[in-house]
C-alpha positions as MATLAB code, in Angstrom:
seq = 'MKRIFPIMLCFILIICSFPMTALADTGGSGNLDGGGGGMGSGTSSNYWNPGMDGVRVTVINVDTQKPVSTPFDLTNKSPTVNLHFGKVSKIHYRDGNSLSPSTGTYTYYNPAISMPIIVSSSGNANIEAIKKYFCDEIIVRYIAEIAAINYDTLIGGKYKLLLEPVVYFVYNDTHVAMTAHEAALYDNQVSGGLRSKMVSLSHKNLPLSMFLEYSDLGFLAYSGATDKACSNDTIIAYLGLGIVRFQEELPIVEETDYEYEYRVNTDVITPITLYASGEINPDSPARVTFSIKGSTYTVNNIVIPAGESQLVWVKWHTPSTPQDITITVSCSRGALSQATIKVKVVDLSGNDPPDPKATDVKGSWTAASVPSREVKSSASWSVWWAQWHPYWVWHSDGDGGGWWCDHGWYDFFRDNYSASFSASISLEPDDKVPTATTTTMKSGYGVKNTTTATVYTSAPLSHYSYAQTAISYFPEFQYKTYWRLLDRTTSGKTAQFQFAANKYSTYNRRSHFSPVWFPDGRYTVNTYVIDVWTPAGMLSANLTAYVNISGSLYDDWHIAPAR';
ca = [
       0.000    0.000    0.000;
       1.193    3.476   -0.529;
       3.233    4.262    2.483;
       3.220    7.967    2.881;
       3.370    9.432    6.287;
      -0.019   10.649    7.422;
      -1.141   13.816    8.917;
      -4.700   14.234    9.739;
      -6.638   16.829   11.566;
      -5.493   19.317   14.065;
      -8.191   20.436   16.294;
      -8.939   22.131   19.501;
     -12.145   23.275   20.971;
     -12.393   26.729   22.163;
     -12.998   27.740   25.682;
     -16.127   29.839   26.069;
     -14.059   32.813   27.164;
     -12.404   33.003   23.743;
     -14.069   35.441   21.350;
     -15.606   34.228   18.096;
     -12.683   35.095   15.875;
     -11.262   33.827   12.635;
      -9.186   30.704   13.049;
      -5.392   30.941   12.819;
      -3.359   28.004   11.536;
      -0.915   26.385   14.004;
       1.161   24.921   11.220;
      -0.243   21.523   12.108;
      -1.054   19.188    9.274;
      -4.187   17.107    8.709;
      -4.169   13.665    7.086;
      -7.812   13.223    6.175;
     -10.187   12.283    3.421;
     -13.824   11.281    3.373;
     -16.758    9.825    1.483;
     -20.174    8.306    2.099;
     -23.523    9.491    0.859;
     -27.167    8.410    0.944;
     -29.088    7.841    4.167;
     -31.920    5.543    3.126;
     -34.994    5.587    5.335;
     -35.207    5.192    9.099;
     -37.959    4.131   11.480;
     -39.323    5.513   14.724;
     -37.111    3.036   16.604;
     -33.962    3.430   14.497;
     -32.945    6.823   13.166;
     -30.266    9.504   13.017;
     -30.705   13.237   12.613;
     -27.958   14.812   10.459;
     -25.733   17.104   12.499;
     -25.789   14.855   15.565;
     -22.089   14.164   15.461;
     -18.800   14.924   17.149;
     -15.150   13.928   17.315;
     -13.230   11.843   19.838;
      -9.736   13.209   20.484;
      -6.792   11.263   21.890;
      -3.232   12.546   22.332;
      -0.739    9.934   21.112;
       2.996    9.673   21.841;
       4.782    9.472   18.479;
       7.568    7.163   19.678;
       5.470    4.605   21.556;
       2.263    5.009   19.509;
       0.410    4.854   22.834;
      -2.239    7.245   24.216;
      -0.966    9.710   26.809;
      -4.355   11.247   27.593;
      -7.821    9.965   28.327;
      -9.868   10.360   25.114;
     -12.594   13.006   25.180;
     -15.472   13.886   22.871;
     -16.211   17.241   21.250;
     -19.595   18.078   19.762;
     -21.697   21.093   18.822;
     -24.781   19.381   20.299;
     -26.163   18.425   23.697;
     -26.881   14.768   22.984;
     -29.056   12.452   25.012;
     -27.062    9.243   25.437;
     -28.333    6.155   27.288;
     -25.782    3.698   25.937;
     -22.107    4.279   25.102;
     -18.762    2.479   25.405;
     -16.745    4.860   27.538;
     -13.844    6.931   26.292;
     -11.834    4.361   24.361;
      -9.808    5.129   21.224;
      -9.178    3.080   18.101;
      -5.617    2.498   19.338;
      -6.913    1.163   22.671;
      -9.102   -1.307   20.793;
      -6.249   -2.237   18.470;
      -4.058   -2.925   21.497;
      -6.564   -5.329   23.040;
      -9.337   -3.395   24.797;
     -12.699   -5.113   24.479;
     -16.007   -3.374   23.813;
     -17.673   -2.586   27.135;
     -21.220   -1.113   27.053;
     -22.033    1.523   29.662;
     -25.265    3.177   30.772;
     -23.409    5.661   32.947;
     -23.191    9.406   32.358;
     -21.839   10.331   28.941;
     -19.460   13.303   29.074;
     -18.587   15.707   26.261;
     -17.310   19.230   25.571;
     -18.976   21.936   23.486;
     -16.450   24.151   21.658;
     -17.232   27.848   21.600;
     -16.492   27.907   17.884;
     -18.720   25.370   16.180;
     -17.078   22.501   14.340;
     -17.860   21.950   10.665;
     -20.152   19.057    9.759;
     -18.202   15.892   10.498;
     -20.558   13.144    9.312;
     -22.513   14.145    6.227;
     -25.757   12.458    5.181;
     -24.771   13.088    1.558;
     -21.084   12.207    1.789;
     -20.129   15.807    1.003;
     -18.549   17.001    4.232;
     -16.077   19.834    3.626;
     -12.790   18.059    4.302;
     -10.720   21.208    3.844;
     -12.872   23.073    6.384;
     -12.436   20.207    8.850;
      -8.662   20.214    8.378;
      -8.492   23.977    8.828;
     -10.633   23.856   11.959;
      -8.665   21.145   13.681;
      -5.326   22.737   12.828;
      -6.259   26.079   14.352;
      -4.176   27.390   17.250;
      -7.159   28.252   19.460;
      -8.625   24.799   19.015;
      -5.308   23.101   19.677;
      -4.808   25.186   22.825;
      -8.235   24.089   23.999;
      -7.399   20.446   23.339;
      -4.147   20.867   25.263;
      -6.097   22.264   28.215;
      -8.611   19.409   28.242;
      -5.826   16.829   27.917;
      -3.812   18.569   30.666;
      -0.744   18.864   28.432;
       1.287   22.028   27.977;
       0.467   23.589   24.582;
       4.105   24.041   23.536;
       4.808   20.447   24.556;
       1.818   19.214   22.561;
       2.936   20.887   19.336;
       6.653   20.180   19.841;
       6.707   17.110   17.587;
       6.485   14.351   20.212;
       2.715   14.028   20.019;
      -0.053   13.580   17.475;
      -3.813   13.876   17.757;
      -5.932   10.885   16.879;
      -9.400   11.996   15.732;
     -12.420    9.733   15.425;
     -15.901   10.775   14.263;
     -18.691   10.073   16.753;
     -22.433    9.936   16.019;
     -25.483   10.125   18.264;
     -28.497    8.139   17.064;
     -31.407    5.971   18.151;
     -31.043    2.217   17.806;
     -33.853   -0.063   18.936;
     -35.383    2.888   20.834;
     -32.107    3.523   22.713;
     -30.092    6.751   22.371;
     -26.516    5.679   21.675;
     -23.089    7.225   21.008;
     -20.520    5.362   18.913;
     -17.336    5.819   16.959;
     -17.039    3.934   13.671;
     -14.744    1.361   15.279;
     -17.230    0.795   18.110;
     -20.106    0.465   15.641;
     -18.247   -2.295   13.784;
     -17.338   -4.139   16.998;
     -20.894   -3.800   18.292;
     -22.342   -5.051   15.006;
     -20.182   -8.147   15.359;
     -21.582   -8.656   18.853;
     -25.218   -8.378   17.721;
     -24.659  -10.563   14.637;
     -25.300   -7.816   12.108;
     -28.274   -6.299   13.916;
     -26.906   -2.746   13.816;
     -26.060   -2.942   10.137;
     -29.509   -4.299    9.289;
     -31.148   -1.215   10.827;
     -28.619    1.609   10.317;
     -26.344    0.530    7.460;
     -26.159    3.923    5.711;
     -24.993    5.582    8.911;
     -23.066    2.898   10.773;
     -21.315    1.292    7.803;
     -21.053    4.081    5.247;
     -21.382    7.730    6.300;
     -19.797    7.358    9.748;
     -16.711    5.271    8.878;
     -16.127    7.009    5.541;
     -16.325   10.487    7.084;
     -12.622   10.176    8.006;
      -9.818    7.951    6.774;
      -6.098    8.360    6.219;
      -4.562    9.619    3.011;
      -1.181    8.419    4.304;
      -0.321    5.548    6.638;
       0.506    6.580   10.204;
       0.495    5.349   13.814;
       0.291    1.788   12.563;
      -2.882    2.433   10.549;
      -2.811    2.074    6.783;
      -4.078    4.560    4.242;
      -7.447    3.668    2.718;
      -7.874    3.421   -1.032;
     -11.091    1.422   -1.320;
     -14.605    2.401   -2.376;
     -15.928    5.624   -0.813;
     -19.569    5.302   -1.869;
     -20.455    1.794   -0.630;
     -21.303    0.350    2.761;
     -18.144   -1.146    4.265;
     -17.617   -4.422    6.080;
     -16.832   -4.484    9.792;
     -13.366   -5.804    8.928;
     -12.624   -2.836    6.671;
     -13.936   -0.322    9.220;
     -11.857   -1.800   12.036;
      -8.692   -1.889    9.921;
      -8.886    1.362    7.949;
     -11.769    3.722    8.637;
     -13.150    6.260   11.072;
      -9.948    8.094   11.995;
      -7.809   11.112   11.231;
      -4.404   12.143   12.544;
      -2.960   15.583   13.267;
       0.756   16.052   13.340;
       2.719   19.094   14.548;
       5.888   19.257   12.485;
       6.806   22.024   10.121;
       7.943   19.655    7.403;
       6.520   16.356    6.292;
       8.828   13.396    6.682;
      10.438   12.255    3.480;
       8.742    9.043    2.453;
       8.968    6.893   -0.576;
       5.861    6.641   -2.698;
       5.317    3.175   -4.066;
       3.288    1.690   -6.844;
       2.542   -1.544   -4.987;
      -0.086   -2.452   -2.405;
       1.895   -4.973   -0.364;
       5.532   -5.623    0.443;
       6.406   -9.224    1.255;
       9.629  -11.006    2.188;
      11.135  -13.874    0.180;
      10.207  -17.447    1.157;
       7.308  -16.330    3.318;
       3.708  -17.490    3.785;
       1.520  -14.463    3.122;
      -2.166  -13.625    2.757;
      -3.435  -11.329    0.018;
      -7.048  -10.136    0.451;
      -9.606   -8.469   -1.771;
     -13.118   -7.194   -1.024;
     -16.098   -8.678   -2.868;
     -19.259   -6.528   -2.950;
     -22.733   -7.949   -3.524;
     -25.341   -5.534   -4.904;
     -27.795   -8.448   -5.049;
     -27.968  -11.563   -2.918;
     -25.309  -14.199   -3.565;
     -26.651  -17.421   -2.056;
     -25.806  -21.163   -2.104;
     -27.983  -21.714   -5.172;
     -25.507  -19.658   -7.182;
     -22.440  -18.901   -5.034;
     -19.621  -16.632   -6.074;
     -16.160  -17.752   -7.034;
     -13.015  -15.592   -6.812;
      -9.853  -16.574   -8.667;
      -6.342  -15.257   -7.938;
      -3.654  -15.686  -10.590;
      -0.091  -15.457   -9.224;
       3.010  -16.182  -11.298;
       1.313  -18.799  -13.454;
      -0.518  -20.470  -10.552;
      -4.264  -20.179  -10.000;
      -5.945  -20.134   -6.591;
      -9.753  -20.282   -6.450;
     -12.020  -19.526   -3.489;
     -15.394  -21.233   -4.000;
     -18.833  -21.183   -2.395;
     -18.844  -17.538   -1.354;
     -22.231  -16.267   -0.186;
     -23.030  -12.651    0.723;
     -26.391  -10.977    1.447;
     -27.525   -8.132   -0.797;
     -25.729   -4.842   -0.134;
     -22.990   -6.481    1.939;
     -19.340   -7.322    1.312;
     -16.675   -9.709    2.491;
     -12.914  -10.083    2.453;
     -11.803  -12.927    0.199;
      -8.176  -13.975    0.357;
      -5.484  -16.295   -0.885;
      -2.710  -17.733    1.274;
       0.426  -18.376   -0.743;
       4.206  -18.672   -0.474;
       6.454  -16.011   -1.938;
       9.334  -16.874   -4.279;
      12.928  -17.199   -3.101;
      14.197  -14.187   -5.066;
      13.209  -10.492   -4.912;
      10.782   -9.403   -7.630;
       7.670   -7.408   -8.458;
       4.497   -9.421   -8.987;
       1.119   -8.385  -10.368;
      -1.718  -10.544   -9.054;
      -4.852  -10.597  -11.199;
      -8.225  -11.296   -9.622;
     -11.557  -12.219  -11.176;
     -14.963  -13.188   -9.825;
     -18.012  -15.054  -11.121;
     -20.516  -12.848   -9.254;
     -20.488   -9.528   -7.430;
     -17.926   -6.745   -7.854;
     -14.295   -6.707   -6.713;
     -12.584   -3.784   -5.020;
      -9.812   -4.112   -7.619;
      -8.853   -6.407  -10.480;
      -5.082   -6.301   -9.949;
      -2.885   -6.242   -6.875;
       0.743   -5.198   -7.173;
       3.188   -6.630   -4.644;
       6.922   -6.310   -4.099;
       8.936   -9.228   -2.761;
      12.157   -8.171   -1.009;
      15.137   -9.927    0.544;
      16.223   -8.546    3.933;
      19.371  -10.647    4.163;
      22.823   -9.353    3.283;
      22.934   -6.320    5.571;
      24.811   -7.867    8.476;
      27.122   -5.480   10.359;
      30.807   -5.518    9.339;
      33.537   -7.233   11.318;
      34.017   -5.282   14.580;
      37.647   -4.270   15.115;
      39.541   -3.460   18.288;
      40.732   -0.299   16.530;
      37.192    0.989   15.827;
      36.612    4.487   17.243;
      33.542    6.499   18.103;
      34.272    9.228   15.581;
      31.290   11.564   15.040;
      28.738    9.032   16.300;
      25.766   10.389   18.250;
      22.992    8.490   19.959;
      19.679    8.077   18.127;
      16.186    7.240   19.372;
      14.647    3.904   18.489;
      12.427    4.630   15.470;
       8.705    4.042   15.569;
       7.639    1.319   13.163;
       4.261    0.181   11.969;
       2.720   -2.017   14.666;
      -0.530   -3.955   14.774;
      -1.409   -6.299   17.629;
      -4.870   -7.522   16.603;
      -7.105   -8.029   13.585;
     -10.649   -9.222   12.962;
     -12.512  -10.497    9.931;
     -15.656  -12.459    9.140;
     -17.078  -14.968    6.669;
     -20.719  -15.106    5.576;
     -22.700  -18.327    5.397;
     -26.357  -18.993    4.617;
     -29.046  -21.417    5.659;
     -32.380  -22.055    4.016;
     -35.406  -20.809    5.948;
     -38.425  -22.882    4.829;
     -41.818  -21.205    4.557;
     -44.508  -23.569    3.330;
     -47.558  -22.114    1.624;
     -50.670  -24.073    0.583;
     -51.791  -23.495   -2.988;
     -55.381  -24.527   -3.625;
     -56.450  -25.830   -7.042;
     -60.030  -24.642   -6.451;
     -61.480  -28.150   -6.437;
     -60.685  -29.082   -2.875;
     -57.172  -30.126   -3.648;
     -53.872  -28.339   -3.960;
     -50.251  -28.545   -3.002;
     -47.749  -27.224   -0.559;
     -44.976  -25.023   -1.897;
     -41.886  -23.831   -0.082;
     -41.670  -20.019   -0.457;
     -38.717  -19.778    1.888;
     -35.574  -17.709    1.733;
     -31.975  -17.795    2.828;
     -30.992  -16.467    6.242;
     -27.423  -15.160    6.340;
     -25.030  -15.447    9.258;
     -21.444  -14.438    9.917;
     -18.649  -16.370   11.513;
     -16.481  -13.739   13.187;
     -12.773  -14.378   13.610;
      -9.987  -12.478   15.294;
      -6.294  -12.811   15.993;
      -4.078  -11.059   18.506;
      -0.323  -10.980   18.732;
       2.182  -10.456   21.508;
       5.960  -10.541   21.462;
       8.795  -10.127   23.935;
      12.559   -9.807   23.758;
      15.261  -10.965   26.146;
      18.685   -9.367   25.654;
      21.594  -10.612   27.756;
      25.369  -10.731   27.646;
      26.578  -13.761   25.709;
      27.484  -16.791   27.808;
      31.131  -16.425   26.781;
      31.493  -12.944   28.315;
      33.858  -13.611   31.272;
      32.996  -10.654   33.502;
      29.285  -10.105   32.801;
      26.380  -10.159   35.187;
      22.806  -10.820   34.050;
      22.268   -7.228   32.963;
      25.707   -5.602   32.765;
      28.808   -6.139   30.666;
      31.772   -4.267   29.250;
      31.737   -2.871   25.725;
      33.271   -4.969   22.966;
      31.643   -8.189   24.116;
      28.658   -9.894   22.517;
      24.979   -9.947   23.427;
      22.438  -12.686   22.752;
      18.824  -12.088   21.786;
      15.864  -14.392   22.337;
      12.625  -13.029   20.884;
       9.334  -14.844   21.439;
       6.210  -14.147   19.351;
       2.786  -15.672   20.020;
      -0.352  -15.618   17.876;
      -3.679  -16.087   19.676;
      -6.550  -17.177   17.453;
      -9.117  -19.934   17.013;
      -9.316  -19.370   13.247;
      -8.270  -22.130   10.822;
      -4.624  -22.031    9.754;
      -5.754  -21.035    6.250;
      -6.748  -17.695    7.825;
      -3.377  -16.718    9.278;
       0.347  -17.373    9.395;
       2.724  -17.810   12.303;
       5.357  -15.171   13.070;
       8.048  -15.645   10.434;
      10.477  -12.715   10.469;
      12.417  -10.793   13.118;
      15.024   -8.129   12.398;
      17.330   -6.521   14.971;
      18.749   -3.007   14.658;
      21.584   -1.551   16.717;
      22.462    1.779   18.343;
      25.988    2.026   16.875;
      24.353    2.204   13.420;
      21.571    4.512   14.681;
      19.052    1.706   14.049;
      19.574    1.760   10.270;
      22.199    0.880    7.635;
      22.966   -2.579    9.070;
      20.744   -5.145   10.750;
      20.653   -8.817   11.652;
      17.940  -11.096   10.290;
      17.196  -13.527   13.113;
      16.834  -17.295   12.728;
      13.437  -18.743   13.595;
      14.507  -21.527   15.951;
      10.959  -22.597   16.896;
       7.840  -22.328   14.744;
       4.126  -22.602   15.518;
       1.688  -20.309   17.291;
       4.539  -19.463   19.658;
       7.656  -18.849   17.602;
      11.132  -18.129   18.896;
      13.915  -16.196   17.167;
      17.632  -15.830   17.888;
      20.591  -14.171   16.180;
      22.047  -16.256   13.394;
      25.498  -17.651   14.155;
      27.972  -14.777   13.923;
      30.686  -15.512   11.360;
      33.060  -13.212   13.268;
      32.615  -15.164   16.505;
      35.497  -17.448   17.487;
      32.993  -19.903   18.906;
      30.338  -19.436   16.187;
      28.016  -17.927   18.795;
      24.537  -16.555   18.143;
      25.662  -13.130   19.233;
      26.171   -9.535   18.201;
      29.296   -7.674   19.325;
      28.875   -4.249   20.832;
      31.557   -1.800   19.616;
      34.509   -1.482   21.942;
      34.119    2.325   21.906;
      30.486    2.293   23.007;
      29.999    4.657   25.982;
      28.853    3.550   29.413;
      25.075    3.369   29.754;
      22.311    1.469   28.047;
      23.034   -0.538   24.929;
      19.539   -0.845   23.437;
      18.695   -3.304   20.672;
      15.524   -2.827   18.583;
      13.844   -5.968   17.196;
      10.970   -5.719   14.730;
       8.766   -8.832   14.466;
       6.672   -9.098   11.309;
       5.012  -11.439    8.820;
       2.095  -12.580   10.942;
      -0.477  -12.394    8.150;
      -4.274  -12.334    8.435;
      -7.022  -11.411    5.952;
      -7.237   -8.061    7.770;
      -3.550   -7.220    7.501;
      -0.162   -8.055    8.960;
       0.379   -8.162   12.716;
       3.687   -6.831   13.975;
       5.560   -5.725   17.083;
       8.376   -3.221   17.662;
      10.460   -4.319   20.646;
      13.407   -2.959   22.607;
      15.662   -4.384   25.281;
      19.016   -3.327   26.700;
      22.069   -4.336   28.688;
      24.095   -1.892   30.718;
      27.588   -1.062   29.509;
      30.185   -0.356   32.190;
      33.805   -0.171   31.077;
      35.359   -1.920   28.070;
      36.870   -5.317   27.422;
      40.299   -3.662   27.651;
      39.678   -3.503   31.409;
      39.740   -7.305   31.496;
      43.158   -7.636   29.913;
      46.587   -6.563   31.118;
      49.715   -6.923   29.013;
      53.133   -6.691   30.694;
      56.686   -7.858   29.946;
      57.448  -11.422   30.972;
      59.717  -11.765   33.969;
];
């Protein structure tokens, strides 16, 4: 997918004491786009009034990609809310929070300067007006006050704002408040009940009111349809969010012409979305065919109710050499989100650090922070299935006879799946270091790395892959230039990785040598665990661990003339 760094909305609500003045740009940048359109018809028990919307704001630490403030909601309205899910952000849910209904008091803030329309019933919200509003200095100062963070600290580059549209509507006679992510999770809980009543709002106008133009904070940019109801999987993975960043210049990023980047010799999953304008049932199921490098993979017996969609995927093994591949996709029924998928297969080997020398010097080296990398700890997806619902009707022939005829229909159901991922790293001095303790050693000696990665899921193995790749980066190279591709020493749902045997080690140890010049203090290794593939994207973890450096190996050796 195009990996361009995102920037989304910058926004602050104004305190009532501020005058109603023109908004002044903070220099913040908004990564935001939107779509939607068409509301359909509601009922007295299930309806939404346009304008009943707001935005949930969460301050996120750029380095850790973790919330540093309790989320809070901004709205122009005074909504009645009898059911909500607390103040939980999309990142909280991604990191493992479960949906927790609440009937307690719903809190919100009314900005003195009204926000633009956030969720449009026609899909024509003014994105530029939204960006301008949420990047205004007054609004950002107000957000800083609510979040209890110093304004200058907030805009200093260490933090971003995560924005999520919120709507207030009536569902089954209950006044509710939901973000797009919560609506998708809730719809999974009620087996499609929300979608069946409020599809135009909950699965089109709300989630499509905000999505990323550029990938950021571990969320990918969205490039799918903007005028169709979206699946819960798509909403959870891509939709209903914007990000505001406070840096004067955009980071330099490489634009790509491929949707996925894979590693060589890796089991991967490539998904596509199939839309059904009319019912696709077992009498005439859909078939999707993927063509990859001369091989054909067909997914049969796909059923989808009218107006719905589903992820359809192929699990395959990448070739052993780097190359660009164009996957072509066709279907027998329905409409595909795209007919071709471009992927790049890369080889991460061959960038091992050079032979460390006793004569190496610090030179102009300066310490660098561990970079933030795209992380994703959970994913969810679903598969439709159908069952015949018989409805027998008696047809009279007018002469006292007749026949029974089944006028039944198909009932559709969803099997919901999810996967979560956790990983840990243990970094210790190598066993051959003569003067090390468990956590401390002298510079110039080696460290060993044991990384453990576990996938938690009850889905069939055709739905996911185990952790397959781990790469370690080092402080002496400022976490770039050189890296070590770890060996997977144990496979399965719990995989284990260690350094490959070091060709510069006298004892062929699985170790990495710290430079002899490295200063006293923490020697922090960064390990990135990737290639846990699901239909809803790749799960990954960005880990760090350290040993303490005190002295150098020269302290352990003394050379003197023989007597």
